[in-house]
N, C-alpha and C positions, 0 to 999 in steps of 0.2 A: 744459838741465840746471838751468836754473834752476827751472822746473816741475816738474823729479826730486825735488832737494834738500825743495821746499817742502811735495809731496805724503810726502815721507818722513817729513819732523819734523810735519807734522798726525798723519798714522798713528801714531808715537810718543806724543805727545798721547793719540789718543783709544784707543791701546792700554793707557796708565796708566789713563785710566776704565772702561775695559770690566775691566782688573785692581780697582780701588774695587769696581766694583759685583760681580763675582762674589763675593769675599770678603764681601762684606756679604748677598749671596743666600745664601749658603752658611752663616753666621752665623746668619742668621734660622730656615733650615732647620733648623737644628741644633737651635738653641730649640725648635721647635717638637714638634722628636723628642723631643727630651729631655721635656719638657711632656707628651708622650704618651706617656711611661715611658718612653721608650729609654737607654740607660745608655751613656755613655764611659767607658770603662777600658783597658787593657792589650790585652787577647787584640779586643777593636773592632778598635785600632791595626795589630793587626800583622797581623787578617784580609783584609785587602784587599777589603774588600768594602764596597758603597756604599747605606748603611744607609737612607739617603735621598736622595731625586731633585735637594737643592736640593746633595750633596757632590759633584756635578760643579761645583760651583763652586771648588770646593779645586785639582781636578784642572784645571781651566780656566785658573785664576791662576798656580796653580805651572808647568805648560808654556808660557804665555804668555810668563812670567816669566824664565823659564828658557833658551828658544829665540828666540820671536819677536821680542820688544820687544830683545835684544842684537843680534840679524842685520837688525832695520830701524836701530838703531844706528849700527852698523859702515856700513851703507848711504851712510847719510845724512853718515857722515863722510868716505867714500871718494867722494862726490858733490861735497861741501863741495868741492873741493879747484880743482872744472871747473865751479861753479857762478860763481863770479868776482862775488861780492855781497859788500860789504865787510863782514866780522865771521864770512863763513859758516864757514870752517874754525874758529874758538873757537867760535860756538854750536856745532857740531856734538861739536866734542873736551869741551865742557861737558856736554853730553847724554850722549857715550859714560861719562862718568867718573861722572856720579849713576847709569846706569843699574848700573857696574859696582860699583860702591858700593851700591846698590838690593837685588841680588843677594845681598852679602856681607852686609845686615843682613838680610835673608829667611832667608838659612839660619844665621846665627849667632843668629838671634830665636827659633830653635828647641830652643837649647840655654838662651839668656837670654833670656827675655822681657820684659824689658826694654828690648832694642833692639828690639822691635817697636814703640815711640812713634817712635824711629830712622826706621823703614823706614815708619812711616804718614808721617812730617812730609818724610821727602825724596822719595815719591812726590809731593806734592804740589809739592816745587819741581823735579822733575825734568820733572812735567805743563807748569807754568811757562818753563821756560827751551824746552822741545820747541817749546811754541806762539811766544814767541821768537825762536827759531829760523825757523822758519813764514811768522813777518813781516818777515823781514830783508830781504827784497824787496819788499813791499808798500811798506816806508816810504823806497826809494830810488827819486826819481825816471830813467829811463832815462840822461838827459843827467849823470848823478854817476855811472852804471855806467864804467869806464875801456873800453874795447873798446866801446862800444854804438855802433850808426851814427848815434844822435844828437849823441852828445860829438863827432863829427866835425864837426859843423851847426853846434854853438853856435861 
């Protein structure tokens, strides 16, 4: 279960990196599209069309943020109870809390753009905490983990 916990934590960190990549890809595509004469207005926003290929990055960003990352972080918390790593539950709980905050900041940011600043900073914090959670087991020697075979021999 330790490996499941570590893999899930790394997947959360990877997904945060994917999120950043997708939103920047979409932003770059939007810039080129506007430079080429494209217009962003209410009609475009309500049309449901994909005016430039990189707009797919916004869709991926939204779906990952609302569905994939929350599921991964919930599975991380569940696995942390059986991973038997010191601090695993606390780290996984913090990951889940940051994901909830991230979703909230992302949704509120559509109404209050300044919240987007916090959304970006929280993403960096989430990435860092997910990596910290993944590394929990790497820093612990087998002898220090309660119930390990090595602990019985020492």
